[in-house]
Every structure is written in C-alpha cells, then in structure tokens.
CHARMM-style PDB file with segment names, atoms N, HN, CA, C and O in Angstrom:
ATOM      1  N   MET     1     116.688  89.347 138.997  1.00  0.00      PROA
ATOM      2  CA  MET     1     115.238  89.640 138.623  1.00  0.00      PROA
ATOM      3  C   MET     1     115.330  88.555 136.884  1.00  0.00      PROA
ATOM      4  O   MET     1     114.466  88.591 136.007  1.00  0.00      PROA
ATOM      5  N   ALA     2     116.513  87.779 136.851  1.00  0.00      PROA
ATOM      6  HN  ALA     2     117.215  87.750 137.563  1.00  0.00      PROA
ATOM      7  CA  ALA     2     116.265  86.819 135.741  1.00  0.00      PROA
ATOM      8  C   ALA     2     115.718  85.606 136.167  1.00  0.00      PROA
ATOM      9  O   ALA     2     115.220  84.907 135.284  1.00  0.00      PROA
ATOM     10  N   ASP     3     115.700  85.273 137.102  1.00  0.00      PROA
ATOM     11  HN  ASP     3     116.104  85.841 137.819  1.00  0.00      PROA
ATOM     12  CA  ASP     3     114.981  84.069 137.630  1.00  0.00      PROA
ATOM     13  C   ASP     3     113.605  84.272 137.718  1.00  0.00      PROA
ATOM     14  O   ASP     3     112.972  83.298 137.312  1.00  0.00      PROA
ATOM     15  N   LYS     4     113.002  85.099 138.065  1.00  0.00      PROA
ATOM     16  HN  LYS     4     113.517  85.891 138.394  1.00  0.00      PROA
ATOM     17  CA  LYS     4     111.588  85.628 138.125  1.00  0.00      PROA
ATOM     18  C   LYS     4     110.651  84.887 137.264  1.00  0.00      PROA
ATOM     19  O   LYS     4     110.973  85.266 136.138  1.00  0.00      PROA
ATOM     20  N   THR     5     109.847  84.197 137.156  1.00  0.00      PROA
ATOM     21  HN  THR     5     109.585  83.889 138.070  1.00  0.00      PROA
ATOM     22  CA  THR     5     109.001  83.923 135.957  1.00  0.00      PROA
ATOM     23  C   THR     5     107.397  84.277 136.287  1.00  0.00      PROA
ATOM     24  O   THR     5     106.981  84.654 137.382  1.00  0.00      PROA
ATOM     25  N   ILE     6     106.568  84.060 135.036  1.00  0.00      PROA
ATOM     26  HN  ILE     6     106.906  83.754 134.146  1.00  0.00      PROA
ATOM     27  CA  ILE     6     105.429  84.133 135.246  1.00  0.00      PROA
ATOM     28  C   ILE     6     104.330  83.513 134.266  1.00  0.00      PROA
ATOM     29  O   ILE     6     104.114  83.708 133.070  1.00  0.00      PROA
ATOM     30  N   THR     7     103.722  82.701 135.208  1.00  0.00      PROA
ATOM     31  HN  THR     7     103.898  82.542 136.179  1.00  0.00      PROA
ATOM     32  CA  THR     7     102.749  81.913 134.356  1.00  0.00      PROA
ATOM     33  C   THR     7     101.441  82.444 134.455  1.00  0.00      PROA
ATOM     34  O   THR     7     100.721  82.721 135.414  1.00  0.00      PROA
ATOM     35  N   VAL     8     101.239  82.558 132.534  1.00  0.00      PROA
ATOM     36  HN  VAL     8     101.824  82.333 131.755  1.00  0.00      PROA
ATOM     37  CA  VAL     8      99.765  83.021 132.474  1.00  0.00      PROA
ATOM     38  C   VAL     8      99.107  81.603 131.754  1.00  0.00      PROA
ATOM     39  O   VAL     8      99.525  80.725 130.999  1.00  0.00      PROA
ATOM     40  N   THR     9      98.028  81.872 132.342  1.00  0.00      PROA
ATOM     41  HN  THR     9      97.688  82.585 132.955  1.00  0.00      PROA
ATOM     42  CA  THR     9      96.896  80.988 131.728  1.00  0.00      PROA
ATOM     43  C   THR     9      95.393  81.422 130.936  1.00  0.00      PROA
ATOM     44  O   THR     9      94.363  81.854 131.453  1.00  0.00      PROA
ATOM     45  N   LEU    10      95.616  81.208 129.865  1.00  0.00      PROA
ATOM     46  HN  LEU    10      96.453  80.857 129.444  1.00  0.00      PROA
ATOM     47  CA  LEU    10      94.370  81.709 129.053  1.00  0.00      PROA
ATOM     48  C   LEU    10      93.071  80.949 129.947  1.00  0.00      PROA
ATOM     49  O   LEU    10      93.102  79.738 130.167  1.00  0.00      PROA
ATOM     50  N   VAL    11      91.999  81.782 130.399  1.00  0.00      PROA
ATOM     51  HN  VAL    11      91.974  82.766 130.221  1.00  0.00      PROA
ATOM     52  CA  VAL    11      90.720  80.972 131.127  1.00  0.00      PROA
ATOM     53  C   VAL    11      89.350  81.598 130.608  1.00  0.00      PROA
ATOM     54  O   VAL    11      88.277  81.212 131.072  1.00  0.00      PROA
ATOM     55  N   ARG    12      89.461  82.896 129.314  1.00  0.00      PROA
ATOM     56  HN  ARG    12      90.332  83.209 128.937  1.00  0.00      PROA
ATOM     57  CA  ARG    12      88.480  83.111 128.507  1.00  0.00      PROA
ATOM     58  C   ARG    12      88.637  83.649 127.297  1.00  0.00      PROA
ATOM     59  O   ARG    12      89.511  84.484 127.066  1.00  0.00      PROA
ATOM     60  N   SER    13      87.716  83.171 126.328  1.00  0.00      PROA
ATOM     61  HN  SER    13      87.006  82.493 126.516  1.00  0.00      PROA
ATOM     62  CA  SER    13      87.817  83.036 124.924  1.00  0.00      PROA
ATOM     63  C   SER    13      88.474  83.932 124.316  1.00  0.00      PROA
ATOM     64  O   SER    13      88.433  84.772 125.214  1.00  0.00      PROA
ATOM     65  N   LYS    14      88.924  84.317 123.678  1.00  0.00      PROA
ATOM     66  HN  LYS    14      88.957  83.634 122.948  1.00  0.00      PROA
ATOM     67  CA  LYS    14      89.647  85.797 122.723  1.00  0.00      PROA
ATOM     68  C   LYS    14      88.109  86.001 121.495  1.00  0.00      PROA
ATOM     69  O   LYS    14      87.779  87.049 120.939  1.00  0.00      PROA
ATOM     70  N   ILE    15      87.591  84.962 121.403  1.00  0.00      PROA
ATOM     71  HN  ILE    15      87.859  84.111 121.854  1.00  0.00      PROA
ATOM     72  CA  ILE    15      86.166  85.520 120.425  1.00  0.00      PROA
ATOM     73  C   ILE    15      85.671  86.712 120.885  1.00  0.00      PROA
ATOM     74  O   ILE    15      85.501  86.995 122.071  1.00  0.00      PROA
ATOM     75  N   GLY    16      85.443  87.404 119.943  1.00  0.00      PROA
ATOM     76  HN  GLY    16      85.581  87.173 118.980  1.00  0.00      PROA
ATOM     77  CA  GLY    16      84.648  88.760 120.312  1.00  0.00      PROA
ATOM     78  C   GLY    16      85.417  89.743 120.902  1.00  0.00      PROA
ATOM     79  O   GLY    16      84.822  90.751 121.282  1.00  0.00      PROA
ATOM     80  N   ASN    17      86.910  89.650 121.100  1.00  0.00      PROA
ATOM     81  HN  ASN    17      87.393  88.831 120.791  1.00  0.00      PROA
ATOM     82  CA  ASN    17      87.532  90.733 121.477  1.00  0.00      PROA
ATOM     83  C   ASN    17      88.135  91.236 120.503  1.00  0.00      PROA
ATOM     84  O   ASN    17      88.191  90.583 119.462  1.00  0.00      PROA
ATOM     85  N   LYS    18      88.813  92.672 120.590  1.00  0.00      PROA
ATOM     86  HN  LYS    18      88.768  93.203 121.436  1.00  0.00      PROA
ATOM     87  CA  LYS    18      89.720  93.482 119.194  1.00  0.00      PROA
ATOM     88  C   LYS    18      90.861  92.889 119.062  1.00  0.00      PROA
ATOM     89  O   LYS    18      91.481  92.289 119.940  1.00  0.00      PROA
ATOM     90  N   PRO    19      91.193  93.073 117.807  1.00  0.00      PROA
ATOM     91  CA  PRO    19      92.451  92.359 117.054  1.00  0.00      PROA
ATOM     92  C   PRO    19      93.485  92.481 117.776  1.00  0.00      PROA
ATOM     93  O   PRO    19      94.254  91.521 117.744  1.00  0.00      PROA
ATOM     94  N   LYS    20      93.895  93.766 118.731  1.00  0.00      PROA
ATOM     95  HN  LYS    20      93.270  94.546 118.757  1.00  0.00      PROA
ATOM     96  CA  LYS    20      94.997  94.036 119.307  1.00  0.00      PROA
ATOM     97  C   LYS    20      95.109  92.888 120.239  1.00  0.00      PROA
ATOM     98  O   LYS    20      96.034  92.078 120.285  1.00  0.00      PROA
ATOM     99  N   SER    21      94.007  92.928 121.000  1.00  0.00      PROA
ATOM    100  HN  SER    21      93.255  93.587 120.962  1.00  0.00      PROA
ATOM    101  CA  SER    21      93.719  91.673 122.282  1.00  0.00      PROA
ATOM    102  C   SER    21      93.942  90.459 122.025  1.00  0.00      PROA
ATOM    103  O   SER    21      94.413  89.693 122.866  1.00  0.00      PROA
ATOM    104  N   ARG    22      93.537  90.001 120.445  1.00  0.00      PROA
ATOM    105  HN  ARG    22      93.154  90.623 119.762  1.00  0.00      PROA
ATOM    106  CA  ARG    22      93.837  88.907 120.042  1.00  0.00      PROA
ATOM    107  C   ARG    22      95.403  88.371 119.581  1.00  0.00      PROA
ATOM    108  O   ARG    22      95.895  87.247 119.478  1.00  0.00      PROA
ATOM    109  N   GLY    23      95.962  89.848 119.344  1.00  0.00      PROA
ATOM    110  HN  GLY    23      95.563  90.761 119.428  1.00  0.00      PROA
ATOM    111  CA  GLY    23      97.575  89.641 118.918  1.00  0.00      PROA
ATOM    112  C   GLY    23      98.140  89.289 120.171  1.00  0.00      PROA
ATOM    113  O   GLY    23      98.911  88.336 120.287  1.00  0.00      PROA
ATOM    114  N   THR    24      97.752  90.101 121.227  1.00  0.00      PROA
ATOM    115  HN  THR    24      97.126  90.875 121.133  1.00  0.00      PROA
ATOM    116  CA  THR    24      98.866  89.990 122.482  1.00  0.00      PROA
ATOM    117  C   THR    24      98.841  88.717 123.115  1.00  0.00      PROA
ATOM    118  O   THR    24      99.788  88.129 123.636  1.00  0.00      PROA
ATOM    119  N   LEU    25      97.155  88.202 122.972  1.00  0.00      PROA
ATOM    120  HN  LEU    25      96.385  88.681 122.549  1.00  0.00      PROA
ATOM    121  CA  LEU    25      97.427  86.902 123.574  1.00  0.00      PROA
ATOM    122  C   LEU    25      98.399  85.960 122.804  1.00  0.00      PROA
ATOM    123  O   LEU    25      99.161  85.162 123.351  1.00  0.00      PROA
ATOM    124  N   ARG    26      98.260  86.176 121.330  1.00  0.00      PROA
ATOM    125  HN  ARG    26      97.640  86.824 120.886  1.00  0.00      PROA
ATOM    126  CA  ARG    26      98.918  85.281 120.513  1.00  0.00      PROA
ATOM    127  C   ARG    26     100.629  85.805 120.751  1.00  0.00      PROA
ATOM    128  O   ARG    26     101.363  84.963 120.233  1.00  0.00      PROA
ATOM    129  N   ALA    27     101.157  86.563 121.173  1.00  0.00      PROA
ATOM    130  HN  ALA    27     100.561  87.247 121.594  1.00  0.00      PROA
ATOM    131  CA  ALA    27     102.301  87.075 121.405  1.00  0.00      PROA
ATOM    132  C   ALA    27     102.636  86.500 123.183  1.00  0.00      PROA
ATOM    133  O   ALA    27     103.761  86.410 123.674  1.00  0.00      PROA
ATOM    134  N   LEU    28     101.634  86.253 123.720  1.00  0.00      PROA
ATOM    135  HN  LEU    28     100.721  86.326 123.320  1.00  0.00      PROA
ATOM    136  CA  LEU    28     102.094  85.613 125.303  1.00  0.00      PROA
ATOM    137  C   LEU    28     101.992  83.998 124.876  1.00  0.00      PROA
ATOM    138  O   LEU    28     101.842  83.223 125.821  1.00  0.00      PROA
ATOM    139  N   GLY    29     102.054  83.482 123.668  1.00  0.00      PROA
ATOM    140  HN  GLY    29     102.176  84.112 122.900  1.00  0.00      PROA
ATOM    141  CA  GLY    29     101.591  82.201 123.673  1.00  0.00      PROA
ATOM    142  C   GLY    29     100.616  81.294 123.895  1.00  0.00      PROA
ATOM    143  O   GLY    29     100.662  80.090 124.145  1.00  0.00      PROA
ATOM    144  N   LEU    30      99.295  82.431 123.703  1.00  0.00      PROA
ATOM    145  HN  LEU    30      99.258  83.410 123.500  1.00  0.00      PROA
ATOM    146  CA  LEU    30      98.124  81.208 124.199  1.00  0.00      PROA
ATOM    147  C   LEU    30      96.993  81.463 123.291  1.00  0.00      PROA
ATOM    148  O   LEU    30      96.473  82.529 122.960  1.00  0.00      PROA
ATOM    149  N   ASN    31      96.699  80.110 122.925  1.00  0.00      PROA
ATOM    150  HN  ASN    31      97.121  79.244 123.194  1.00  0.00      PROA
ATOM    151  CA  ASN    31      95.611  80.097 121.490  1.00  0.00      PROA
ATOM    152  C   ASN    31      94.427  79.692 122.047  1.00  0.00      PROA
ATOM    153  O   ASN    31      93.334  80.250 121.944  1.00  0.00      PROA
ATOM    154  N   LYS    32      94.786  78.395 122.818  1.00  0.00      PROA
ATOM    155  HN  LYS    32      95.674  77.942 122.901  1.00  0.00      PROA
ATOM    156  CA  LYS    32      92.782  77.855 123.389  1.00  0.00      PROA
ATOM    157  C   LYS    32      93.139  78.060 124.777  1.00  0.00      PROA
ATOM    158  O   LYS    32      94.219  78.025 125.367  1.00  0.00      PROA
ATOM    159  N   ILE    33      91.545  78.358 125.270  1.00  0.00      PROA
ATOM    160  HN  ILE    33      90.667  78.387 124.791  1.00  0.00      PROA
ATOM    161  CA  ILE    33      91.411  78.206 126.647  1.00  0.00      PROA
ATOM    162  C   ILE    33      92.149  76.776 127.529  1.00  0.00      PROA
ATOM    163  O   ILE    33      92.007  75.563 127.374  1.00  0.00      PROA
ATOM    164  N   GLY    34      92.919  77.547 128.427  1.00  0.00      PROA
ATOM    165  HN  GLY    34      93.034  78.532 128.553  1.00  0.00      PROA
ATOM    166  CA  GLY    34      93.436  76.410 129.104  1.00  0.00      PROA
ATOM    167  C   GLY    34      94.811  76.711 128.874  1.00  0.00      PROA
ATOM    168  O   GLY    34      95.502  76.636 129.890  1.00  0.00      PROA
ATOM    169  N   ASP    35      95.334  76.992 127.948  1.00  0.00      PROA
ATOM    170  HN  ASP    35      94.773  77.053 127.123  1.00  0.00      PROA
ATOM    171  CA  ASP    35      96.549  77.226 127.691  1.00  0.00      PROA
ATOM    172  C   ASP    35      97.695  77.901 128.467  1.00  0.00      PROA
ATOM    173  O   ASP    35      97.599  79.127 128.525  1.00  0.00      PROA
ATOM    174  N   THR    36      98.708  77.375 129.045  1.00  0.00      PROA
ATOM    175  HN  THR    36      98.787  76.379 128.998  1.00  0.00      PROA
ATOM    176  CA  THR    36      99.724  78.192 130.122  1.00  0.00      PROA
ATOM    177  C   THR    36     101.044  78.275 129.275  1.00  0.00      PROA
ATOM    178  O   THR    36     101.413  77.542 128.357  1.00  0.00      PROA
ATOM    179  N   ASN    37     101.584  79.247 129.771  1.00  0.00      PROA
ATOM    180  HN  ASN    37     101.285  79.842 130.516  1.00  0.00      PROA
ATOM    181  CA  ASN    37     102.791  79.767 128.920  1.00  0.00      PROA
ATOM    182  C   ASN    37     103.581  80.341 130.033  1.00  0.00      PROA
ATOM    183  O   ASN    37     103.035  81.311 130.558  1.00  0.00      PROA
ATOM    184  N   THR    38     105.152  79.864 130.715  1.00  0.00      PROA
ATOM    185  HN  THR    38     105.595  79.076 130.288  1.00  0.00      PROA
ATOM    186  CA  THR    38     105.879  80.302 131.638  1.00  0.00      PROA
ATOM    187  C   THR    38     106.681  81.552 130.778  1.00  0.00      PROA
ATOM    188  O   THR    38     107.318  81.303 129.755  1.00  0.00      PROA
ATOM    189  N   LEU    39     106.570  82.770 131.281  1.00  0.00      PROA
ATOM    190  HN  LEU    39     106.053  82.972 132.112  1.00  0.00      PROA
ATOM    191  CA  LEU    39     107.548  83.381 130.519  1.00  0.00      PROA
ATOM    192  C   LEU    39     108.291  84.013 131.737  1.00  0.00      PROA
ATOM    193  O   LEU    39     107.892  83.786 132.879  1.00  0.00      PROA
ATOM    194  N   PRO    40     109.667  85.022 131.425  1.00  0.00      PROA
ATOM    195  CA  PRO    40     110.547  85.726 132.121  1.00  0.00      PROA
ATOM    196  C   PRO    40     109.586  87.128 132.602  1.00  0.00      PROA
ATOM    197  O   PRO    40     108.863  87.818 131.883  1.00  0.00      PROA
ATOM    198  N   ASP    41     109.793  87.226 133.681  1.00  0.00      PROA
ATOM    199  HN  ASP    41     110.380  86.665 134.264  1.00  0.00      PROA
ATOM    200  CA  ASP    41     109.121  88.685 134.515  1.00  0.00      PROA
ATOM    201  C   ASP    41     110.171  89.578 134.063  1.00  0.00      PROA
ATOM    202  O   ASP    41     111.313  89.544 134.521  1.00  0.00      PROA
ATOM    203  N   ARG    42     109.727  90.482 133.047  1.00  0.00      PROA
ATOM    204  HN  ARG    42     108.799  90.510 132.675  1.00  0.00      PROA
ATOM    205  CA  ARG    42     109.853  91.638 132.159  1.00  0.00      PROA
ATOM    206  C   ARG    42     108.918  92.680 132.161  1.00  0.00      PROA
ATOM    207  O   ARG    42     107.723  92.385 132.177  1.00  0.00      PROA
ATOM    208  N   PRO    43     109.329  94.042 132.147  1.00  0.00      PROA
ATOM    209  CA  PRO    43     108.101  94.958 131.729  1.00  0.00      PROA
ATOM    210  C   PRO    43     107.511  95.043 130.301  1.00  0.00      PROA
ATOM    211  O   PRO    43     106.648  95.829 129.911  1.00  0.00      PROA
ATOM    212  N   GLU    44     108.042  94.239 129.717  1.00  0.00      PROA
ATOM    213  HN  GLU    44     108.743  93.600 130.034  1.00  0.00      PROA
ATOM    214  CA  GLU    44     107.542  94.178 128.391  1.00  0.00      PROA
ATOM    215  C   GLU    44     106.531  92.967 128.341  1.00  0.00      PROA
ATOM    216  O   GLU    44     105.854  92.751 127.336  1.00  0.00      PROA
ATOM    217  N   ILE    45     106.468  92.226 129.424  1.00  0.00      PROA
ATOM    218  HN  ILE    45     107.019  92.402 130.240  1.00  0.00      PROA
ATOM    219  CA  ILE    45     105.730  90.860 129.458  1.00  0.00      PROA
ATOM    220  C   ILE    45     104.443  91.660 130.244  1.00  0.00      PROA
ATOM    221  O   ILE    45     103.298  91.710 129.796  1.00  0.00      PROA
ATOM    222  N   ARG    46     104.845  92.192 131.354  1.00  0.00      PROA
ATOM    223  HN  ARG    46     105.776  92.151 131.718  1.00  0.00      PROA
ATOM    224  CA  ARG    46     103.818  92.696 132.150  1.00  0.00      PROA
ATOM    225  C   ARG    46     102.760  94.112 131.244  1.00  0.00      PROA
ATOM    226  O   ARG    46     101.594  94.375 131.536  1.00  0.00      PROA
ATOM    227  N   GLY    47     103.429  94.681 130.363  1.00  0.00      PROA
ATOM    228  HN  GLY    47     104.376  94.467 130.126  1.00  0.00      PROA
ATOM    229  CA  GLY    47     102.687  95.400 129.426  1.00  0.00      PROA
ATOM    230  C   GLY    47     101.752  95.054 128.544  1.00  0.00      PROA
ATOM    231  O   GLY    47     100.899  95.769 128.018  1.00  0.00      PROA
ATOM    232  N   MET    48     102.025  93.570 128.372  1.00  0.00      PROA
ATOM    233  HN  MET    48     102.718  92.989 128.799  1.00  0.00      PROA
ATOM    234  CA  MET    48     101.255  92.695 127.493  1.00  0.00      PROA
ATOM    235  C   MET    48      99.898  92.195 128.486  1.00  0.00      PROA
ATOM    236  O   MET    48      98.731  92.203 128.095  1.00  0.00      PROA
ATOM    237  N   ILE    49     100.326  91.798 129.743  1.00  0.00      PROA
ATOM    238  HN  ILE    49     101.275  91.791 130.060  1.00  0.00      PROA
ATOM    239  CA  ILE    49      99.429  91.121 130.772  1.00  0.00      PROA
ATOM    240  C   ILE    49      98.369  92.265 131.035  1.00  0.00      PROA
ATOM    241  O   ILE    49      97.164  92.074 130.865  1.00  0.00      PROA
ATOM    242  N   ALA    50      98.815  93.270 131.393  1.00  0.00      PROA
ATOM    243  HN  ALA    50      99.793  93.425 131.531  1.00  0.00      PROA
ATOM    244  CA  ALA    50      98.126  94.508 131.662  1.00  0.00      PROA
ATOM    245  C   ALA    50      97.025  94.354 130.295  1.00  0.00      PROA
ATOM    246  O   ALA    50      95.907  93.947 130.611  1.00  0.00      PROA
ATOM    247  N   ARG    51      97.180  94.556 129.270  1.00  0.00      PROA
ATOM    248  HN  ARG    51      98.088  94.887 129.013  1.00  0.00      PROA
ATOM    249  CA  ARG    51      96.456  95.060 128.103  1.00  0.00      PROA
ATOM    250  C   ARG    51      94.981  93.711 128.148  1.00  0.00      PROA
ATOM    251  O   ARG    51      93.821  93.987 127.845  1.00  0.00      PROA
ATOM    252  N   VAL    52      95.454  92.347 128.588  1.00  0.00      PROA
ATOM    253  HN  VAL    52      96.397  92.123 128.834  1.00  0.00      PROA
ATOM    254  CA  VAL    52      94.235  91.533 128.647  1.00  0.00      PROA
ATOM    255  C   VAL    52      93.683  90.893 130.300  1.00  0.00      PROA
ATOM    256  O   VAL    52      93.080  89.859 130.589  1.00  0.00      PROA
ATOM    257  N   PRO    53      94.035  91.660 130.876  1.00  0.00      PROA
ATOM    258  CA  PRO    53      93.502  90.836 132.451  1.00  0.00      PROA
ATOM    259  C   PRO    53      92.381  90.455 132.664  1.00  0.00      PROA
ATOM    260  O   PRO    53      92.170  90.087 133.820  1.00  0.00      PROA
ATOM    261  N   HSD    54      91.389  90.395 131.812  1.00  0.00      PROA
ATOM    262  HN  HSD    54      91.561  90.694 130.873  1.00  0.00      PROA
ATOM    263  CA  HSD    54      89.949  90.144 131.855  1.00  0.00      PROA
ATOM    264  C   HSD    54      90.039  88.832 131.021  1.00  0.00      PROA
ATOM    265  O   HSD    54      88.922  88.353 130.825  1.00  0.00      PROA
ATOM    266  N   LEU    55      90.833  88.280 130.600  1.00  0.00      PROA
ATOM    267  HN  LEU    55      91.740  88.669 130.759  1.00  0.00      PROA
ATOM    268  CA  LEU    55      91.068  86.932 129.668  1.00  0.00      PROA
ATOM    269  C   LEU    55      92.155  85.934 130.064  1.00  0.00      PROA
ATOM    270  O   LEU    55      92.352  84.825 129.567  1.00  0.00      PROA
ATOM    271  N   ILE    56      92.942  86.640 131.225  1.00  0.00      PROA
ATOM    272  HN  ILE    56      92.782  87.541 131.628  1.00  0.00      PROA
ATOM    273  CA  ILE    56      93.932  85.610 131.630  1.00  0.00      PROA
ATOM    274  C   ILE    56      94.139  85.640 133.455  1.00  0.00      PROA
ATOM    275  O   ILE    56      93.924  86.588 134.209  1.00  0.00      PROA
ATOM    276  N   GLU    57      94.556  84.452 133.745  1.00  0.00      PROA
ATOM    277  HN  GLU    57      94.731  83.681 133.132  1.00  0.00      PROA
ATOM    278  CA  GLU    57      95.293  84.080 135.103  1.00  0.00      PROA
ATOM    279  C   GLU    57      96.804  84.320 135.555  1.00  0.00      PROA
ATOM    280  O   GLU    57      97.545  83.649 134.835  1.00  0.00      PROA
ATOM    281  N   VAL    58      97.400  84.945 136.366  1.00  0.00      PROA
ATOM    282  HN  VAL    58      96.799  85.490 136.950  1.00  0.00      PROA
ATOM    283  CA  VAL    58      98.457  84.927 136.299  1.00  0.00      PROA
ATOM    284  C   VAL    58      99.116  84.380 137.642  1.00  0.00      PROA
ATOM    285  O   VAL    58      98.528  84.707 138.672  1.00  0.00      PROA
ATOM    286  N   LYS    59     100.021  83.754 137.747  1.00  0.00      PROA
ATOM    287  HN  LYS    59     100.499  83.488 136.910  1.00  0.00      PROA
ATOM    288  CA  LYS    59     100.548  83.234 138.849  1.00  0.00      PROA
ATOM    289  C   LYS    59     102.348  83.751 138.731  1.00  0.00      PROA
ATOM    290  O   LYS    59     103.086  83.450 137.793  1.00  0.00      PROA
ATOM    291  N   GLU    60     102.763  84.621 140.008  1.00  0.00      PROA
ATOM    292  HN  GLU    60     102.164  84.865 140.770  1.00  0.00      PROA
ATOM    293  CA  GLU    60     103.904  84.718 139.854  1.00  0.00      PROA
ATOM    294  C   GLU    60     104.828  83.821 140.440  1.00  0.00      PROA
ATOM    295  O   GLU    60     104.260  83.231 141.359  1.00  0.00      PROA
ATOM    296  N   SER    61     106.307  83.368 140.279  1.00  0.00      PROA
ATOM    297  HN  SER    61     106.768  83.847 139.532  1.00  0.00      PROA
ATOM    298  CA  SER    61     107.106  82.459 141.009  1.00  0.00      PROA
ATOM    299  C   SER    61     108.232  82.816 140.551  1.00  0.00      PROA
ATOM    300  OT1 SER    61     109.260  82.259 140.936  1.00  0.00      PROA
TER     301      SER     61
END
C-alpha cells in the first residue's frame, strides 16, 4: 500500500468556497488552478479528497 499514490489537480477556483474547503485544499498542497500534487494513498488523504471532489481531479497510480 505504501507504493500506491494519488495525483490530485485543482481544476476549479477555491474562491467562494467555505473556509473548511479552502483549508482542505491547502492541506492537499493545492493553491492555484492547475496545481498538481502527488500524495500517498492513505485513508486521511482519501477523506480530504472526499470533502472537495467538485474542485479537484484525481488520478490513481
């Protein structure tokens, strides 16, 4: 499980979203539209992704 990663990309603006959603994006390492971050596939990361699915695009690898 340690080898699995998830690539997340911010595809919509965080402007106008609630502070918790903006904080979640910051925790995922996404600041601007088009920013991409590769993260380990862990339950904590999956939970953060589940909070903001309408703003990001996810690719599993």
